[in-house]
GUDRENLO-43956 format. One record per residue (C-alpha): x, y, z; residue in one letter; residue number from 1. Coordinates in steps of 0.02 Angstrom, whole numbers. Example, Ala and Ser with C-alpha at 12.3 -4.5 7.8 and 13.67 -1.06 7.14 Angstrom:
{site {615, -225, 390}, A, 1}
{site {684, -53, 357}, S, 2}
//
This chain:
{site {5342, -4705, -2135}, X, 1}
{site {5402, -4559, -2175}, X, 2}
{site {5323, -4426, -2269}, X, 3}
{site {5370, -4268, -2373}, X, 4}
{site {5238, -4135, -2357}, X, 5}
{site {5249, -3975, -2455}, X, 6}
{site {5149, -3833, -2523}, X, 7}
{site {5195, -3823, -2697}, X, 8}
{site {5294, -3663, -2720}, X, 9}
{site {5270, -3558, -2879}, X, 10}
{site {5440, -3623, -2956}, X, 11}
{site {5335, -3783, -2944}, X, 12}
{site {5196, -3722, -3038}, X, 13}
{site {5192, -3820, -3197}, X, 14}
{site {5294, -3942, -3150}, X, 15}
{site {5261, -4120, -3182}, X, 16}
{site {5264, -4224, -3011}, X, 17}
{site {5382, -4330, -3042}, X, 18}
{site {5513, -4212, -3056}, X, 19}
{site {5439, -4105, -2920}, X, 20}
{site {5456, -4245, -2808}, X, 21}
{site {5641, -4284, -2845}, X, 22}
{site {5677, -4143, -2845}, X, 23}
{site {5608, -4091, -2658}, X, 24}
{site {5658, -4297, -2574}, X, 25}
{site {5827, -4286, -2677}, X, 26}
{site {5790, -4472, -2768}, X, 27}
{site {5784, -4543, -2933}, X, 28}
{site {5640, -4536, -3050}, X, 29}
{site {5622, -4716, -3053}, X, 30}
{site {5611, -4725, -2874}, X, 31}
{site {5457, -4593, -2878}, X, 32}
{site {5408, -4693, -3015}, X, 33}
{site {5385, -4817, -2904}, X, 34}
{site {5309, -4709, -2771}, X, 35}
{site {5202, -4666, -2892}, X, 36}
{site {5122, -4844, -2950}, X, 37}
{site {5109, -4904, -2786}, X, 38}
{site {5000, -4772, -2738}, X, 39}
{site {5102, -4670, -2625}, X, 40}
{site {5113, -4482, -2692}, X, 41}
{site {4962, -4385, -2649}, X, 42}
{site {4894, -4201, -2697}, X, 43}
{site {4754, -4112, -2602}, X, 44}
{site {4737, -4300, -2551}, X, 45}
{site {4691, -4370, -2693}, X, 46}
{site {4812, -4528, -2774}, X, 47}
{site {4909, -4476, -2939}, X, 48}
{site {4891, -4603, -3050}, X, 49}
{site {4992, -4517, -3187}, X, 50}
{site {5172, -4470, -3118}, X, 51}
{site {5178, -4330, -3284}, X, 52}
{site {5022, -4225, -3199}, X, 53}
{site {5079, -4044, -3181}, X, 54}
{site {5080, -3975, -3009}, X, 55}
{site {5001, -3787, -2959}, X, 56}
{site {5050, -3686, -2846}, X, 57}
{site {4989, -3739, -2684}, X, 58}
{site {4933, -3877, -2694}, X, 59}
{site {4986, -3994, -2554}, X, 60}
{site {5082, -4119, -2610}, X, 61}
{site {5120, -4262, -2490}, X, 62}
{site {5251, -4407, -2535}, X, 63}
{site {5265, -4562, -2416}, X, 64}
{site {5438, -4601, -2433}, X, 65}
{site {5489, -4731, -2294}, X, 66}
{site {5646, -4836, -2316}, X, 67}
{site {5717, -4797, -2485}, X, 68}
{site {5663, -4939, -2574}, X, 69}
{site {5784, -4984, -2746}, X, 70}
{site {5712, -4980, -2881}, X, 71}
{site {5759, -5150, -2975}, X, 72}
{site {5888, -5099, -3154}, X, 73}
{site {5804, -5136, -3329}, X, 74}
{site {5832, -5326, -3348}, X, 75}
{site {5939, -5378, -3512}, X, 76}
{site {5776, -5476, -3631}, X, 77}
{site {5811, -5554, -3771}, X, 78}
{site {5623, -5559, -3842}, X, 79}
{site {5611, -5397, -3886}, X, 80}
{site {5602, -5381, -4052}, X, 81}
{site {5671, -5253, -4148}, X, 82}
{site {5781, -5194, -4316}, X, 83}
{site {5961, -5128, -4283}, X, 84}
{site {6020, -5030, -4450}, X, 85}
{site {6191, -4979, -4383}, X, 86}
{site {6305, -5021, -4229}, X, 87}
{site {6469, -4983, -4174}, X, 88}
{site {6575, -4925, -4024}, X, 89}
{site {6483, -4761, -3993}, X, 90}
{site {6311, -4783, -4060}, X, 91}
{site {6154, -4894, -4123}, X, 92}
{site {6044, -4828, -4225}, X, 93}
{site {5879, -4916, -4219}, X, 94}
{site {5729, -4962, -4331}, X, 95}
{site {5586, -4952, -4192}, X, 96}
{site {5428, -5046, -4228}, X, 97}
{site {5262, -4968, -4167}, X, 98}
{site {5195, -5041, -4021}, X, 99}
{site {5367, -5055, -3914}, X, 100}
{site {5392, -4916, -3773}, X, 101}
{site {5578, -4851, -3776}, X, 102}
{site {5621, -4874, -3591}, X, 103}
{site {5550, -4924, -3426}, X, 104}
{site {5429, -4838, -3347}, X, 105}
{site {5277, -4827, -3234}, X, 106}
{site {5137, -4976, -3298}, X, 107}
{site {5317, -5016, -3418}, X, 108}
{site {5464, -5122, -3304}, X, 109}
{site {5476, -5247, -3457}, X, 110}
{site {5471, -5284, -3631}, X, 111}
{site {5547, -5096, -3673}, X, 112}
{site {5682, -5046, -3794}, X, 113}
{site {5787, -5029, -3666}, X, 114}
{site {5774, -5214, -3610}, X, 115}
{site {5818, -5279, -3773}, X, 116}
{site {5964, -5159, -3799}, X, 117}
{site {6020, -5219, -3646}, X, 118}
{site {6020, -5391, -3701}, X, 119}
{site {6114, -5371, -3857}, X, 120}
{site {6236, -5241, -3799}, X, 121}
{site {6276, -5266, -3610}, X, 122}
{site {6415, -5121, -3609}, X, 123}
{site {6246, -5004, -3605}, X, 124}
{site {6199, -5063, -3418}, X, 125}
{site {6366, -4960, -3350}, X, 126}
{site {6325, -4804, -3441}, X, 127}
{site {6194, -4734, -3338}, X, 128}
{site {6335, -4766, -3200}, X, 129}
{site {6461, -4656, -3296}, X, 130}
{site {6345, -4518, -3329}, X, 131}
{site {6257, -4506, -3164}, X, 132}
{site {6087, -4526, -3269}, X, 133}
{site {5937, -4621, -3253}, X, 134}
{site {5969, -4821, -3242}, X, 135}
{site {5799, -4845, -3339}, X, 136}
{site {5878, -4747, -3492}, X, 137}
{site {6044, -4786, -3527}, X, 138}
{site {6089, -4708, -3664}, X, 139}
{site {5910, -4632, -3725}, X, 140}
{site {5933, -4474, -3802}, X, 141}
{site {5803, -4465, -3877}, X, 142}
{site {5622, -4554, -3902}, X, 143}
{site {5482, -4599, -3991}, X, 144}
{site {5304, -4625, -3947}, X, 145}
{site {5239, -4780, -3917}, X, 146}
{site {5145, -4795, -4056}, X, 147}
{site {5268, -4726, -4177}, X, 148}
{site {5358, -4808, -4282}, X, 149}
{site {5549, -4794, -4347}, X, 150}
{site {5723, -4725, -4332}, X, 151}
{site {5812, -4670, -4147}, X, 152}
{site {5977, -4664, -4101}, X, 153}
{site {6041, -4753, -3948}, X, 154}
{site {6224, -4697, -3859}, X, 155}
{site {6341, -4832, -3822}, X, 156}
{site {6477, -4748, -3732}, X, 157}
{site {6474, -4571, -3631}, X, 158}
{site {6555, -4477, -3760}, X, 159}
{site {6452, -4524, -3872}, X, 160}
{site {6283, -4481, -3772}, X, 161}
{site {6339, -4299, -3736}, X, 162}
{site {6396, -4247, -3899}, X, 163}
{site {6208, -4312, -3953}, X, 164}
{site {6149, -4231, -3821}, X, 165}
{site {6240, -4060, -3882}, X, 166}
{site {6187, -4098, -4041}, X, 167}
{site {5995, -4110, -4033}, X, 168}
{site {5977, -3959, -3904}, X, 169}
{site {6109, -3856, -4049}, X, 170}
{site {5953, -3937, -4160}, X, 171}
{site {6087, -3983, -4289}, X, 172}
{site {6012, -4166, -4290}, X, 173}
{site {5907, -4183, -4426}, X, 174}
{site {5738, -4276, -4388}, X, 175}
{site {5575, -4299, -4530}, X, 176}
{site {5445, -4386, -4521}, X, 177}
{site {5299, -4458, -4620}, X, 178}
{site {5105, -4439, -4583}, X, 179}
{site {4939, -4450, -4637}, X, 180}
{site {4826, -4312, -4591}, X, 181}
{site {4642, -4315, -4582}, X, 182}
{site {4561, -4167, -4723}, X, 183}
{site {4654, -4092, -4847}, X, 184}
{site {4811, -3979, -4812}, X, 185}
{site {4810, -3793, -4889}, X, 186}
{site {4973, -3735, -4979}, X, 187}
{site {5107, -3876, -5004}, X, 188}
{site {5208, -3828, -4834}, X, 189}
{site {5213, -3726, -4678}, X, 190}
{site {5271, -3695, -4516}, X, 191}
{site {5179, -3757, -4342}, X, 192}
{site {5263, -3627, -4233}, X, 193}
{site {5173, -3627, -4055}, X, 194}
{site {5226, -3681, -3868}, X, 195}
{site {5187, -3835, -3818}, X, 196}
{site {5136, -3870, -3608}, X, 197}
{site {5039, -4012, -3526}, X, 198}
{site {4862, -3989, -3537}, X, 199}
{site {4771, -3929, -3385}, X, 200}
{site {4614, -4058, -3415}, X, 201}
{site {4717, -4212, -3443}, X, 202}
{site {4896, -4225, -3377}, X, 203}
{site {4934, -4343, -3485}, X, 204}
{site {4898, -4261, -3649}, X, 205}
{site {5001, -4141, -3718}, X, 206}
{site {4935, -3938, -3785}, X, 207}
{site {4968, -3792, -3863}, X, 208}
{site {5010, -3677, -3722}, X, 209}
{site {5059, -3520, -3712}, X, 210}
{site {5131, -3569, -3544}, X, 211}
{site {5240, -3710, -3645}, X, 212}
{site {5387, -3724, -3707}, X, 213}
{site {5458, -3660, -3884}, X, 214}
{site {5420, -3790, -3998}, X, 215}
{site {5422, -3780, -4215}, X, 216}
{site {5388, -3905, -4353}, X, 217}
{site {5414, -3879, -4524}, X, 218}
{site {5270, -3992, -4635}, X, 219}
{site {5276, -4028, -4834}, X, 220}
{site {5143, -4078, -4916}, X, 221}
{site {5176, -4252, -5004}, X, 222}
{site {5026, -4335, -5087}, X, 223}
{site {4843, -4290, -5063}, X, 224}
{site {4688, -4424, -5065}, X, 225}
{site {4503, -4379, -5090}, X, 226}
{site {4408, -4535, -5068}, X, 227}
{site {4338, -4590, -4962}, X, 228}
{site {4354, -4432, -4882}, X, 229}
{site {4500, -4295, -4884}, X, 230}
{site {4682, -4355, -4825}, X, 231}
{site {4829, -4290, -4851}, X, 232}
{site {5005, -4354, -4809}, X, 233}
{site {5133, -4240, -4786}, X, 234}
{site {5359, -4247, -4724}, X, 235}
{site {5358, -4174, -4537}, X, 236}
{site {5524, -4118, -4464}, X, 237}
{site {5552, -4065, -4300}, X, 238}
{site {5657, -3929, -4281}, X, 239}
{site {5625, -3954, -4056}, X, 240}
{site {5589, -4116, -4001}, X, 241}
{site {5446, -4084, -3873}, X, 242}
{site {5317, -4211, -3819}, X, 243}
{site {5162, -4282, -3956}, X, 244}
{site {5235, -4109, -4054}, X, 245}
{site {5203, -4187, -4207}, X, 246}
{site {5026, -4252, -4156}, X, 247}
{site {5001, -4107, -4064}, X, 248}
{site {5039, -3981, -4174}, X, 249}
{site {4955, -4038, -4329}, X, 250}
{site {4786, -4075, -4236}, X, 251}
{site {4797, -3890, -4197}, X, 252}
{site {4807, -3848, -4367}, X, 253}
{site {4640, -3932, -4387}, X, 254}
{site {4743, -4102, -4459}, X, 255}
{site {4761, -4225, -4331}, X, 256}
{site {4863, -4412, -4388}, X, 257}
{site {4746, -4541, -4440}, X, 258}
{site {4728, -4652, -4298}, X, 259}
{site {4777, -4539, -4169}, X, 260}
{site {4645, -4572, -4013}, X, 261}
{site {4687, -4455, -3903}, X, 262}
{site {4722, -4306, -4029}, X, 263}
{site {4590, -4323, -4151}, X, 264}
{site {4450, -4280, -4068}, X, 265}
{site {4363, -4424, -4120}, X, 266}
{site {4364, -4387, -4287}, X, 267}
{site {4429, -4516, -4404}, X, 268}
{site {4463, -4571, -4612}, X, 269}
{site {4311, -4699, -4642}, X, 270}
{site {4398, -4875, -4670}, X, 271}
{site {4562, -4834, -4603}, X, 272}
{site {4636, -5013, -4553}, X, 273}
{site {4772, -4932, -4469}, X, 274}
{site {4763, -4951, -4264}, X, 275}
{site {4881, -4851, -4214}, X, 276}
{site {4927, -4660, -4254}, X, 277}
{site {4987, -4644, -4451}, X, 278}
{site {5162, -4592, -4388}, X, 279}
{site {5332, -4634, -4452}, X, 280}
{site {5515, -4557, -4421}, X, 281}
{site {5597, -4614, -4592}, X, 282}
{site {5729, -4497, -4594}, X, 283}
{site {5858, -4478, -4484}, X, 284}
{site {6045, -4388, -4482}, X, 285}
{site {6170, -4320, -4357}, X, 286}
{site {6378, -4308, -4331}, X, 287}
{site {6451, -4473, -4289}, X, 288}
{site {6493, -4397, -4102}, X, 289}
{site {6688, -4494, -4162}, X, 290}
{site {6714, -4461, -4320}, X, 291}
{site {6624, -4299, -4351}, X, 292}
{site {6577, -4367, -4515}, X, 293}
{site {6398, -4325, -4566}, X, 294}
{site {6286, -4496, -4575}, X, 295}
{site {6107, -4527, -4631}, X, 296}
{site {6003, -4684, -4616}, X, 297}
{site {5829, -4701, -4686}, X, 298}
{site {5668, -4828, -4647}, X, 299}
{site {5540, -4875, -4778}, X, 300}
{site {5359, -4872, -4743}, X, 301}
{site {5330, -5009, -4630}, X, 302}
{site {5162, -5142, -4693}, X, 303}
{site {5012, -5071, -4599}, X, 304}
{site {5048, -4890, -4656}, X, 305}
{site {5096, -4952, -4839}, X, 306}
{site {4911, -5036, -4852}, X, 307}
{site {4829, -4866, -4793}, X, 308}
{site {4918, -4774, -4939}, X, 309}
{site {4886, -4918, -5043}, X, 310}
{site {4710, -4927, -5010}, X, 311}
{site {4676, -4747, -5049}, X, 312}
{site {4789, -4751, -5218}, X, 313}
{site {4656, -4878, -5259}, X, 314}
//
């Protein structure tokens, strides 16, 4: 079995281990996920369990490559439950339920939105070959966290994929969320402009960091609650799309999302009934890749979030 062993250069300082291994070994990210899951990636002699772990300059990265083992392509799964609010030859707009992972990865090879999409839209299987992209992410141009519900768009054609990626890069895709946060938010609106990067203490988390990537979140107060403890319903709008951005930014200003077990730092809302972050992608707008027409979709709060607001309002 062959092994890749390298001292992490300065150019890879802070880079995720899966991205670094894919680059150094010239293999796909899916193949790297398989190596991580099978315990064949080590840093300074310690087995890597999180593919998102950031590397540091001078660390010793070792990968047991062996014969390249093909990672099976995602399989179609008709049992995956999700709601399609629009589809045509170019795009599919999905209203994702909370708890559903968007695409396969280490620890989640089956039961994802992608598996369900492949069952309904079999043309997606050939899209990654046409684009030369990750086979685990056919048509995926943006994601929602597992615990976040709401709207996202999936491309069905190469042209649509390129158009949507370009629109995201130009920041013309409009993504609006509703979030219930702890505490009384000062003022009626604001902007959090703070770079986000991997946490140096916990590689599965993100944090505000000077070494992070540019990130901007706008927010506007929609409703205030005082009992049983102060809480605020806000509309949050993404100007950039970093991992966990809204959750990290709202926590950074002292108002973590209710139900967020990762970024709330032990804080909670007394009597809360939600068992996941109170975060819902309720509005999505972009230019249709083929017609150029501006299209907008909205999604009502799901029952669990609606019930929590009703409890606070009673």
